[in-house]
mmCIF entry with sequence, helices, sheets and N, C-alpha, C, O atoms, coordinates in Angstrom:
data_MODEL
# 
_entry.id   MODEL 
# 
_entity.id                         1 
_entity.type                       polymer 
_entity.pdbx_number_of_molecules   1 
# 
_entity_poly.entity_id                      1 
_entity_poly.type                           'polypeptide(L)' 
_entity_poly.nstd_linkage                   no 
_entity_poly.nstd_monomer                   no 
_entity_poly.pdbx_seq_one_letter_code       MKYNQLFQPYQLGENQLENRFVMAPMTRSRSTQPGDIPGTVKG 
_entity_poly.pdbx_seq_one_letter_code_can   MKYNQLFQPYQLGENQLENRFVMAPMTRSRSTQPGDIPGTVKG 
_entity_poly.pdbx_strand_id                 A 
# 
loop_
_entity_poly_seq.entity_id 
_entity_poly_seq.num 
_entity_poly_seq.mon_id 
_entity_poly_seq.hetero 
1 1  MET n 
1 2  LYS n 
1 3  TYR n 
1 4  ASN n 
1 5  GLN n 
1 6  LEU n 
1 7  PHE n 
1 8  GLN n 
1 9  PRO n 
1 10 TYR n 
1 11 GLN n 
1 12 LEU n 
1 13 GLY n 
1 14 GLU n 
1 15 ASN n 
1 16 GLN n 
1 17 LEU n 
1 18 GLU n 
1 19 ASN n 
1 20 ARG n 
1 21 PHE n 
1 22 VAL n 
1 23 MET n 
1 24 ALA n 
1 25 PRO n 
1 26 MET n 
1 27 THR n 
1 28 ARG n 
1 29 SER n 
1 30 ARG n 
1 31 SER n 
1 32 THR n 
1 33 GLN n 
1 34 PRO n 
1 35 GLY n 
1 36 ASP n 
1 37 ILE n 
1 38 PRO n 
1 39 GLY n 
1 40 THR n 
1 41 VAL n 
1 42 LYS n 
1 43 GLY n 
# 
_struct_asym.id          A 
_struct_asym.entity_id   1 
# 
loop_
_struct_conf.conf_type_id 
_struct_conf.id 
_struct_conf.pdbx_PDB_helix_id 
_struct_conf.beg_label_comp_id 
_struct_conf.beg_label_asym_id 
_struct_conf.beg_label_seq_id 
_struct_conf.pdbx_beg_PDB_ins_code 
_struct_conf.end_label_comp_id 
_struct_conf.end_label_asym_id 
_struct_conf.end_label_seq_id 
_struct_conf.pdbx_end_PDB_ins_code 
_struct_conf.beg_auth_comp_id 
_struct_conf.beg_auth_asym_id 
_struct_conf.beg_auth_seq_id 
_struct_conf.end_auth_comp_id 
_struct_conf.end_auth_asym_id 
_struct_conf.end_auth_seq_id 
_struct_conf.pdbx_PDB_helix_class 
_struct_conf.details 
_struct_conf.pdbx_PDB_helix_length 
HELX_P HELX_P1 AA1 ASN A 4  ? PHE A 7  ? ASN A 4  PHE A 7  5 ? 4 
HELX_P HELX_P2 AA2 ARG A 28 ? ARG A 30 ? ARG A 28 ARG A 30 5 ? 3 
# 
_struct_conf_type.id          HELX_P 
_struct_conf_type.criteria    ? 
_struct_conf_type.reference   ? 
# 
loop_
_struct_sheet.id 
_struct_sheet.type 
_struct_sheet.number_strands 
_struct_sheet.details 
AA1 ? 2 ? 
AA2 ? 2 ? 
# 
loop_
_struct_sheet_order.sheet_id 
_struct_sheet_order.range_id_1 
_struct_sheet_order.range_id_2 
_struct_sheet_order.offset 
_struct_sheet_order.sense 
AA1 1 2 ? anti-parallel 
AA2 1 2 ? anti-parallel 
# 
loop_
_struct_sheet_range.sheet_id 
_struct_sheet_range.id 
_struct_sheet_range.beg_label_comp_id 
_struct_sheet_range.beg_label_asym_id 
_struct_sheet_range.beg_label_seq_id 
_struct_sheet_range.pdbx_beg_PDB_ins_code 
_struct_sheet_range.end_label_comp_id 
_struct_sheet_range.end_label_asym_id 
_struct_sheet_range.end_label_seq_id 
_struct_sheet_range.pdbx_end_PDB_ins_code 
_struct_sheet_range.beg_auth_comp_id 
_struct_sheet_range.beg_auth_asym_id 
_struct_sheet_range.beg_auth_seq_id 
_struct_sheet_range.end_auth_comp_id 
_struct_sheet_range.end_auth_asym_id 
_struct_sheet_range.end_auth_seq_id 
AA1 1 TYR A 10 ? LEU A 12 ? TYR A 10 LEU A 12 
AA1 2 ASN A 15 ? LEU A 17 ? ASN A 15 LEU A 17 
AA2 1 SER A 31 ? THR A 32 ? SER A 31 THR A 32 
AA2 2 ILE A 37 ? PRO A 38 ? ILE A 37 PRO A 38 
# 
loop_
_atom_site.group_PDB 
_atom_site.id 
_atom_site.type_symbol 
_atom_site.label_atom_id 
_atom_site.label_alt_id 
_atom_site.label_comp_id 
_atom_site.label_asym_id 
_atom_site.label_entity_id 
_atom_site.label_seq_id 
_atom_site.pdbx_PDB_ins_code 
_atom_site.Cartn_x 
_atom_site.Cartn_y 
_atom_site.Cartn_z 
_atom_site.occupancy 
_atom_site.B_iso_or_equiv 
_atom_site.pdbx_formal_charge 
_atom_site.auth_seq_id 
_atom_site.auth_comp_id 
_atom_site.auth_asym_id 
_atom_site.auth_atom_id 
_atom_site.pdbx_PDB_model_num 
ATOM 1   N N  . MET A 1 1  ? -21.670 8.047  -10.667 1.00 0.00 ? 1  MET A N  1 
ATOM 2   C CA . MET A 1 1  ? -20.553 7.379  -11.320 1.00 0.00 ? 1  MET A CA 1 
ATOM 3   C C  . MET A 1 1  ? -20.012 6.309  -10.368 1.00 0.00 ? 1  MET A C  1 
ATOM 4   O O  . MET A 1 1  ? -19.815 6.573  -9.182  1.00 0.00 ? 1  MET A O  1 
ATOM 5   N N  . LYS A 1 2  ? -19.780 5.136  -10.874 1.00 0.00 ? 2  LYS A N  1 
ATOM 6   C CA . LYS A 1 2  ? -19.335 4.008  -10.059 1.00 0.00 ? 2  LYS A CA 1 
ATOM 7   C C  . LYS A 1 2  ? -17.945 4.227  -9.447  1.00 0.00 ? 2  LYS A C  1 
ATOM 8   O O  . LYS A 1 2  ? -17.699 3.813  -8.314  1.00 0.00 ? 2  LYS A O  1 
ATOM 9   N N  . TYR A 1 3  ? -17.051 4.863  -10.176 1.00 0.00 ? 3  TYR A N  1 
ATOM 10  C CA . TYR A 1 3  ? -15.672 5.043  -9.731  1.00 0.00 ? 3  TYR A CA 1 
ATOM 11  C C  . TYR A 1 3  ? -15.368 6.493  -9.357  1.00 0.00 ? 3  TYR A C  1 
ATOM 12  O O  . TYR A 1 3  ? -14.229 6.936  -9.503  1.00 0.00 ? 3  TYR A O  1 
ATOM 13  N N  . ASN A 1 4  ? -16.332 7.213  -8.894  1.00 0.00 ? 4  ASN A N  1 
ATOM 14  C CA . ASN A 1 4  ? -16.176 8.623  -8.568  1.00 0.00 ? 4  ASN A CA 1 
ATOM 15  C C  . ASN A 1 4  ? -15.061 8.861  -7.548  1.00 0.00 ? 4  ASN A C  1 
ATOM 16  O O  . ASN A 1 4  ? -14.405 9.902  -7.599  1.00 0.00 ? 4  ASN A O  1 
ATOM 17  N N  . GLN A 1 5  ? -14.834 7.938  -6.637  1.00 0.00 ? 5  GLN A N  1 
ATOM 18  C CA . GLN A 1 5  ? -13.812 8.093  -5.604  1.00 0.00 ? 5  GLN A CA 1 
ATOM 19  C C  . GLN A 1 5  ? -12.401 8.188  -6.202  1.00 0.00 ? 5  GLN A C  1 
ATOM 20  O O  . GLN A 1 5  ? -11.512 8.774  -5.583  1.00 0.00 ? 5  GLN A O  1 
ATOM 21  N N  . LEU A 1 6  ? -12.186 7.624  -7.388  1.00 0.00 ? 6  LEU A N  1 
ATOM 22  C CA . LEU A 1 6  ? -10.878 7.700  -8.040  1.00 0.00 ? 6  LEU A CA 1 
ATOM 23  C C  . LEU A 1 6  ? -10.470 9.132  -8.359  1.00 0.00 ? 6  LEU A C  1 
ATOM 24  O O  . LEU A 1 6  ? -9.280  9.434  -8.438  1.00 0.00 ? 6  LEU A O  1 
ATOM 25  N N  . PHE A 1 7  ? -11.445 10.012 -8.542  1.00 0.00 ? 7  PHE A N  1 
ATOM 26  C CA . PHE A 1 7  ? -11.182 11.379 -8.946  1.00 0.00 ? 7  PHE A CA 1 
ATOM 27  C C  . PHE A 1 7  ? -11.140 12.357 -7.783  1.00 0.00 ? 7  PHE A C  1 
ATOM 28  O O  . PHE A 1 7  ? -11.012 13.562 -7.996  1.00 0.00 ? 7  PHE A O  1 
ATOM 29  N N  . GLN A 1 8  ? -11.245 11.859 -6.555  1.00 0.00 ? 8  GLN A N  1 
ATOM 30  C CA . GLN A 1 8  ? -11.233 12.706 -5.368  1.00 0.00 ? 8  GLN A CA 1 
ATOM 31  C C  . GLN A 1 8  ? -9.804  12.894 -4.870  1.00 0.00 ? 8  GLN A C  1 
ATOM 32  O O  . GLN A 1 8  ? -8.971  12.010 -5.070  1.00 0.00 ? 8  GLN A O  1 
ATOM 33  N N  . PRO A 1 9  ? -9.495  14.027 -4.223  1.00 0.00 ? 9  PRO A N  1 
ATOM 34  C CA . PRO A 1 9  ? -8.160  14.229 -3.632  1.00 0.00 ? 9  PRO A CA 1 
ATOM 35  C C  . PRO A 1 9  ? -7.856  13.151 -2.596  1.00 0.00 ? 9  PRO A C  1 
ATOM 36  O O  . PRO A 1 9  ? -8.762  12.599 -1.971  1.00 0.00 ? 9  PRO A O  1 
ATOM 37  N N  . TYR A 1 10 ? -6.564  12.859 -2.424  1.00 0.00 ? 10 TYR A N  1 
ATOM 38  C CA . TYR A 1 10 ? -6.149  11.789 -1.516  1.00 0.00 ? 10 TYR A CA 1 
ATOM 39  C C  . TYR A 1 10 ? -4.828  12.173 -0.858  1.00 0.00 ? 10 TYR A C  1 
ATOM 40  O O  . TYR A 1 10 ? -3.912  12.642 -1.533  1.00 0.00 ? 10 TYR A O  1 
ATOM 41  N N  . GLN A 1 11 ? -4.725  11.977 0.448   1.00 0.00 ? 11 GLN A N  1 
ATOM 42  C CA . GLN A 1 11 ? -3.493  12.239 1.194   1.00 0.00 ? 11 GLN A CA 1 
ATOM 43  C C  . GLN A 1 11 ? -2.681  10.955 1.244   1.00 0.00 ? 11 GLN A C  1 
ATOM 44  O O  . GLN A 1 11 ? -3.127  9.973  1.838   1.00 0.00 ? 11 GLN A O  1 
ATOM 45  N N  . LEU A 1 12 ? -1.497  10.938 0.634   1.00 0.00 ? 12 LEU A N  1 
ATOM 46  C CA . LEU A 1 12 ? -0.616  9.779  0.603   1.00 0.00 ? 12 LEU A CA 1 
ATOM 47  C C  . LEU A 1 12 ? 0.673   10.150 1.314   1.00 0.00 ? 12 LEU A C  1 
ATOM 48  O O  . LEU A 1 12 ? 1.584   10.719 0.712   1.00 0.00 ? 12 LEU A O  1 
ATOM 49  N N  . GLY A 1 13 ? 0.747   9.826  2.593   1.00 0.00 ? 13 GLY A N  1 
ATOM 50  C CA . GLY A 1 13 ? 1.894   10.246 3.393   1.00 0.00 ? 13 GLY A CA 1 
ATOM 51  C C  . GLY A 1 13 ? 1.939   11.754 3.465   1.00 0.00 ? 13 GLY A C  1 
ATOM 52  O O  . GLY A 1 13 ? 0.973   12.382 3.897   1.00 0.00 ? 13 GLY A O  1 
ATOM 53  N N  . GLU A 1 14 ? 3.051   12.349 3.048   1.00 0.00 ? 14 GLU A N  1 
ATOM 54  C CA . GLU A 1 14 ? 3.200   13.810 3.040   1.00 0.00 ? 14 GLU A CA 1 
ATOM 55  C C  . GLU A 1 14 ? 2.682   14.441 1.749   1.00 0.00 ? 14 GLU A C  1 
ATOM 56  O O  . GLU A 1 14 ? 2.660   15.666 1.624   1.00 0.00 ? 14 GLU A O  1 
ATOM 57  N N  . ASN A 1 15 ? 2.269   13.618 0.796   1.00 0.00 ? 15 ASN A N  1 
ATOM 58  C CA . ASN A 1 15 ? 1.851   14.114 -0.516  1.00 0.00 ? 15 ASN A CA 1 
ATOM 59  C C  . ASN A 1 15 ? 0.335   14.215 -0.626  1.00 0.00 ? 15 ASN A C  1 
ATOM 60  O O  . ASN A 1 15 ? -0.385  13.278 -0.283  1.00 0.00 ? 15 ASN A O  1 
ATOM 61  N N  . GLN A 1 16 ? -0.137  15.345 -1.100  1.00 0.00 ? 16 GLN A N  1 
ATOM 62  C CA . GLN A 1 16 ? -1.553  15.530 -1.382  1.00 0.00 ? 16 GLN A CA 1 
ATOM 63  C C  . GLN A 1 16 ? -1.759  15.311 -2.873  1.00 0.00 ? 16 GLN A C  1 
ATOM 64  O O  . GLN A 1 16 ? -1.285  16.101 -3.689  1.00 0.00 ? 16 GLN A O  1 
ATOM 65  N N  . LEU A 1 17 ? -2.468  14.235 -3.235  1.00 0.00 ? 17 LEU A N  1 
ATOM 66  C CA . LEU A 1 17 ? -2.717  13.917 -4.630  1.00 0.00 ? 17 LEU A CA 1 
ATOM 67  C C  . LEU A 1 17 ? -4.023  14.541 -5.085  1.00 0.00 ? 17 LEU A C  1 
ATOM 68  O O  . LEU A 1 17 ? -4.977  14.620 -4.310  1.00 0.00 ? 17 LEU A O  1 
ATOM 69  N N  . GLU A 1 18 ? -4.077  14.985 -6.334  1.00 0.00 ? 18 GLU A N  1 
ATOM 70  C CA . GLU A 1 18 ? -5.303  15.556 -6.885  1.00 0.00 ? 18 GLU A CA 1 
ATOM 71  C C  . GLU A 1 18 ? -6.343  14.480 -7.145  1.00 0.00 ? 18 GLU A C  1 
ATOM 72  O O  . GLU A 1 18 ? -7.544  14.745 -7.111  1.00 0.00 ? 18 GLU A O  1 
ATOM 73  N N  . ASN A 1 19 ? -5.870  13.242 -7.410  1.00 0.00 ? 19 ASN A N  1 
ATOM 74  C CA . ASN A 1 19 ? -6.752  12.102 -7.626  1.00 0.00 ? 19 ASN A CA 1 
ATOM 75  C C  . ASN A 1 19 ? -5.986  10.849 -7.225  1.00 0.00 ? 19 ASN A C  1 
ATOM 76  O O  . ASN A 1 19 ? -4.875  10.947 -6.704  1.00 0.00 ? 19 ASN A O  1 
ATOM 77  N N  . ARG A 1 20 ? -6.555  9.686  -7.458  1.00 0.00 ? 20 ARG A N  1 
ATOM 78  C CA . ARG A 1 20 ? -5.925  8.436  -7.023  1.00 0.00 ? 20 ARG A CA 1 
ATOM 79  C C  . ARG A 1 20 ? -5.227  7.694  -8.153  1.00 0.00 ? 20 ARG A C  1 
ATOM 80  O O  . ARG A 1 20 ? -4.948  6.501  -8.034  1.00 0.00 ? 20 ARG A O  1 
ATOM 81  N N  . PHE A 1 21 ? -4.948  8.384  -9.236  1.00 0.00 ? 21 PHE A N  1 
ATOM 82  C CA . PHE A 1 21 ? -4.205  7.776  -10.339 1.00 0.00 ? 21 PHE A CA 1 
ATOM 83  C C  . PHE A 1 21 ? -2.720  8.033  -10.114 1.00 0.00 ? 21 PHE A C  1 
ATOM 84  O O  . PHE A 1 21 ? -2.284  9.184  -10.108 1.00 0.00 ? 21 PHE A O  1 
ATOM 85  N N  . VAL A 1 22 ? -1.950  6.982  -9.930  1.00 0.00 ? 22 VAL A N  1 
ATOM 86  C CA . VAL A 1 22 ? -0.507  7.110  -9.737  1.00 0.00 ? 22 VAL A CA 1 
ATOM 87  C C  . VAL A 1 22 ? 0.197   6.170  -10.715 1.00 0.00 ? 22 VAL A C  1 
ATOM 88  O O  . VAL A 1 22 ? -0.378  5.183  -11.175 1.00 0.00 ? 22 VAL A O  1 
ATOM 89  N N  . MET A 1 23 ? 1.444   6.497  -11.021 1.00 0.00 ? 23 MET A N  1 
ATOM 90  C CA . MET A 1 23 ? 2.218   5.697  -11.961 1.00 0.00 ? 23 MET A CA 1 
ATOM 91  C C  . MET A 1 23 ? 3.605   5.465  -11.393 1.00 0.00 ? 23 MET A C  1 
ATOM 92  O O  . MET A 1 23 ? 4.236   6.386  -10.873 1.00 0.00 ? 23 MET A O  1 
ATOM 93  N N  . ALA A 1 24 ? 4.068   4.251  -11.492 1.00 0.00 ? 24 ALA A N  1 
ATOM 94  C CA . ALA A 1 24 ? 5.395   3.909  -10.990 1.00 0.00 ? 24 ALA A CA 1 
ATOM 95  C C  . ALA A 1 24 ? 6.472   4.599  -11.827 1.00 0.00 ? 24 ALA A C  1 
ATOM 96  O O  . ALA A 1 24 ? 6.254   4.866  -13.009 1.00 0.00 ? 24 ALA A O  1 
ATOM 97  N N  . PRO A 1 25 ? 7.637   4.893  -11.228 1.00 0.00 ? 25 PRO A N  1 
ATOM 98  C CA . PRO A 1 25 ? 8.738   5.480  -11.994 1.00 0.00 ? 25 PRO A CA 1 
ATOM 99  C C  . PRO A 1 25 ? 9.151   4.559  -13.139 1.00 0.00 ? 25 PRO A C  1 
ATOM 100 O O  . PRO A 1 25 ? 9.148   3.336  -12.999 1.00 0.00 ? 25 PRO A O  1 
ATOM 101 N N  . MET A 1 26 ? 9.497   5.146  -14.245 1.00 0.00 ? 26 MET A N  1 
ATOM 102 C CA . MET A 1 26 ? 9.868   4.356  -15.420 1.00 0.00 ? 26 MET A CA 1 
ATOM 103 C C  . MET A 1 26 ? 11.352  4.512  -15.718 1.00 0.00 ? 26 MET A C  1 
ATOM 104 O O  . MET A 1 26 ? 11.727  4.788  -16.858 1.00 0.00 ? 26 MET A O  1 
ATOM 105 N N  . THR A 1 27 ? 12.199  4.339  -14.712 1.00 0.00 ? 27 THR A N  1 
ATOM 106 C CA . THR A 1 27 ? 13.629  4.556  -14.903 1.00 0.00 ? 27 THR A CA 1 
ATOM 107 C C  . THR A 1 27 ? 14.336  3.351  -15.487 1.00 0.00 ? 27 THR A C  1 
ATOM 108 O O  . THR A 1 27 ? 15.419  3.505  -16.053 1.00 0.00 ? 27 THR A O  1 
ATOM 109 N N  . ARG A 1 28 ? 13.768  2.152  -15.375 1.00 0.00 ? 28 ARG A N  1 
ATOM 110 C CA . ARG A 1 28 ? 14.456  0.984  -15.908 1.00 0.00 ? 28 ARG A CA 1 
ATOM 111 C C  . ARG A 1 28 ? 14.633  1.066  -17.412 1.00 0.00 ? 28 ARG A C  1 
ATOM 112 O O  . ARG A 1 28 ? 15.592  0.516  -17.954 1.00 0.00 ? 28 ARG A O  1 
ATOM 113 N N  . SER A 1 29 ? 13.722  1.745  -18.090 1.00 0.00 ? 29 SER A N  1 
ATOM 114 C CA . SER A 1 29 ? 13.856  1.862  -19.540 1.00 0.00 ? 29 SER A CA 1 
ATOM 115 C C  . SER A 1 29 ? 15.022  2.762  -19.927 1.00 0.00 ? 29 SER A C  1 
ATOM 116 O O  . SER A 1 29 ? 15.452  2.749  -21.081 1.00 0.00 ? 29 SER A O  1 
ATOM 117 N N  . ARG A 1 30 ? 15.538  3.542  -18.984 1.00 0.00 ? 30 ARG A N  1 
ATOM 118 C CA . ARG A 1 30 ? 16.667  4.428  -19.255 1.00 0.00 ? 30 ARG A CA 1 
ATOM 119 C C  . ARG A 1 30 ? 17.903  4.012  -18.462 1.00 0.00 ? 30 ARG A C  1 
ATOM 120 O O  . ARG A 1 30 ? 18.799  4.825  -18.236 1.00 0.00 ? 30 ARG A O  1 
ATOM 121 N N  . SER A 1 31 ? 17.951  2.755  -18.041 1.00 0.00 ? 31 SER A N  1 
ATOM 122 C CA . SER A 1 31 ? 19.074  2.308  -17.214 1.00 0.00 ? 31 SER A CA 1 
ATOM 123 C C  . SER A 1 31 ? 20.219  1.804  -18.081 1.00 0.00 ? 31 SER A C  1 
ATOM 124 O O  . SER A 1 31 ? 20.041  1.432  -19.240 1.00 0.00 ? 31 SER A O  1 
ATOM 125 N N  . THR A 1 32 ? 21.396  1.806  -17.476 1.00 0.00 ? 32 THR A N  1 
ATOM 126 C CA . THR A 1 32 ? 22.587  1.301  -18.161 1.00 0.00 ? 32 THR A CA 1 
ATOM 127 C C  . THR A 1 32 ? 23.072  0.051  -17.455 1.00 0.00 ? 32 THR A C  1 
ATOM 128 O O  . THR A 1 32 ? 22.782  -0.162 -16.278 1.00 0.00 ? 32 THR A O  1 
ATOM 129 N N  . GLN A 1 33 ? 23.801  -0.760 -18.168 1.00 0.00 ? 33 GLN A N  1 
ATOM 130 C CA . GLN A 1 33 ? 24.317  -2.009 -17.629 1.00 0.00 ? 33 GLN A CA 1 
ATOM 131 C C  . GLN A 1 33 ? 25.805  -1.858 -17.360 1.00 0.00 ? 33 GLN A C  1 
ATOM 132 O O  . GLN A 1 33 ? 26.459  -1.070 -18.043 1.00 0.00 ? 33 GLN A O  1 
ATOM 133 N N  . PRO A 1 34 ? 26.359  -2.566 -16.413 1.00 0.00 ? 34 PRO A N  1 
ATOM 134 C CA . PRO A 1 34 ? 25.670  -3.473 -15.493 1.00 0.00 ? 34 PRO A CA 1 
ATOM 135 C C  . PRO A 1 34 ? 25.039  -2.716 -14.330 1.00 0.00 ? 34 PRO A C  1 
ATOM 136 O O  . PRO A 1 34 ? 25.449  -1.601 -14.006 1.00 0.00 ? 34 PRO A O  1 
ATOM 137 N N  . GLY A 1 35 ? 24.057  -3.321 -13.719 1.00 0.00 ? 35 GLY A N  1 
ATOM 138 C CA . GLY A 1 35 ? 23.493  -2.808 -12.482 1.00 0.00 ? 35 GLY A CA 1 
ATOM 139 C C  . GLY A 1 35 ? 22.204  -2.033 -12.607 1.00 0.00 ? 35 GLY A C  1 
ATOM 140 O O  . GLY A 1 35 ? 21.678  -1.571 -11.594 1.00 0.00 ? 35 GLY A O  1 
ATOM 141 N N  . ASP A 1 36 ? 21.664  -1.866 -13.822 1.00 0.00 ? 36 ASP A N  1 
ATOM 142 C CA . ASP A 1 36 ? 20.405  -1.130 -13.998 1.00 0.00 ? 36 ASP A CA 1 
ATOM 143 C C  . ASP A 1 36 ? 20.459  0.244  -13.345 1.00 0.00 ? 36 ASP A C  1 
ATOM 144 O O  . ASP A 1 36 ? 19.560  0.592  -12.580 1.00 0.00 ? 36 ASP A O  1 
ATOM 145 N N  . ILE A 1 37 ? 21.483  1.026  -13.625 1.00 0.00 ? 37 ILE A N  1 
ATOM 146 C CA . ILE A 1 37 ? 21.663  2.347  -13.034 1.00 0.00 ? 37 ILE A CA 1 
ATOM 147 C C  . ILE A 1 37 ? 20.929  3.378  -13.882 1.00 0.00 ? 37 ILE A C  1 
ATOM 148 O O  . ILE A 1 37 ? 21.234  3.527  -15.066 1.00 0.00 ? 37 ILE A O  1 
ATOM 149 N N  . PRO A 1 38 ? 19.961  4.097  -13.297 1.00 0.00 ? 38 PRO A N  1 
ATOM 150 C CA . PRO A 1 38 ? 19.230  5.111  -14.068 1.00 0.00 ? 38 PRO A CA 1 
ATOM 151 C C  . PRO A 1 38 ? 20.173  6.204  -14.566 1.00 0.00 ? 38 PRO A C  1 
ATOM 152 O O  . PRO A 1 38 ? 21.075  6.634  -13.846 1.00 0.00 ? 38 PRO A O  1 
ATOM 153 N N  . GLY A 1 39 ? 19.960  6.639  -15.777 1.00 0.00 ? 39 GLY A N  1 
ATOM 154 C CA . GLY A 1 39 ? 20.767  7.696  -16.365 1.00 0.00 ? 39 GLY A CA 1 
ATOM 155 C C  . GLY A 1 39 ? 19.922  8.513  -17.318 1.00 0.00 ? 39 GLY A C  1 
ATOM 156 O O  . GLY A 1 39 ? 18.696  8.535  -17.207 1.00 0.00 ? 39 GLY A O  1 
ATOM 157 N N  . THR A 1 40 ? 20.562  9.175  -18.241 1.00 0.00 ? 40 THR A N  1 
ATOM 158 C CA . THR A 1 40 ? 19.835  9.975  -19.221 1.00 0.00 ? 40 THR A CA 1 
ATOM 159 C C  . THR A 1 40 ? 19.878  9.269  -20.567 1.00 0.00 ? 40 THR A C  1 
ATOM 160 O O  . THR A 1 40 ? 20.783  8.481  -20.843 1.00 0.00 ? 40 THR A O  1 
ATOM 161 N N  . VAL A 1 41 ? 18.902  9.559  -21.386 1.00 0.00 ? 41 VAL A N  1 
ATOM 162 C CA . VAL A 1 41 ? 18.841  8.990  -22.722 1.00 0.00 ? 41 VAL A CA 1 
ATOM 163 C C  . VAL A 1 41 ? 19.812  9.753  -23.610 1.00 0.00 ? 41 VAL A C  1 
ATOM 164 O O  . VAL A 1 41 ? 19.773  10.982 -23.669 1.00 0.00 ? 41 VAL A O  1 
ATOM 165 N N  . LYS A 1 42 ? 20.674  9.031  -24.292 1.00 0.00 ? 42 LYS A N  1 
ATOM 166 C CA . LYS A 1 42 ? 21.637  9.654  -25.203 1.00 0.00 ? 42 LYS A CA 1 
ATOM 167 C C  . LYS A 1 42 ? 21.224  9.342  -26.622 1.00 0.00 ? 42 LYS A C  1 
ATOM 168 O O  . LYS A 1 42 ? 20.935  8.192  -26.953 1.00 0.00 ? 42 LYS A O  1 
ATOM 169 N N  . GLY A 1 43 ? 21.196  10.353 -27.455 1.00 0.00 ? 43 GLY A N  1 
ATOM 170 C CA . GLY A 1 43 ? 20.781  10.052 -28.810 1.00 0.00 ? 43 GLY A CA 1 
ATOM 171 C C  . GLY A 1 43 ? 20.870  11.178 -29.754 1.00 0.00 ? 43 GLY A C  1 
ATOM 172 O O  . GLY A 1 43 ? 20.540  11.025 -30.931 1.00 0.00 ? 43 GLY A O  1 
# 
């Protein structure tokens, strides 16, 4: 497999990842104004 390394464990600082797929936090979609302060979704 060409991308086999993506599925291997990886040490990232103090964190041991099961693979190399990571996702950025998605808090901006739940932020309030002004100031883009992360909060909870109300609904």
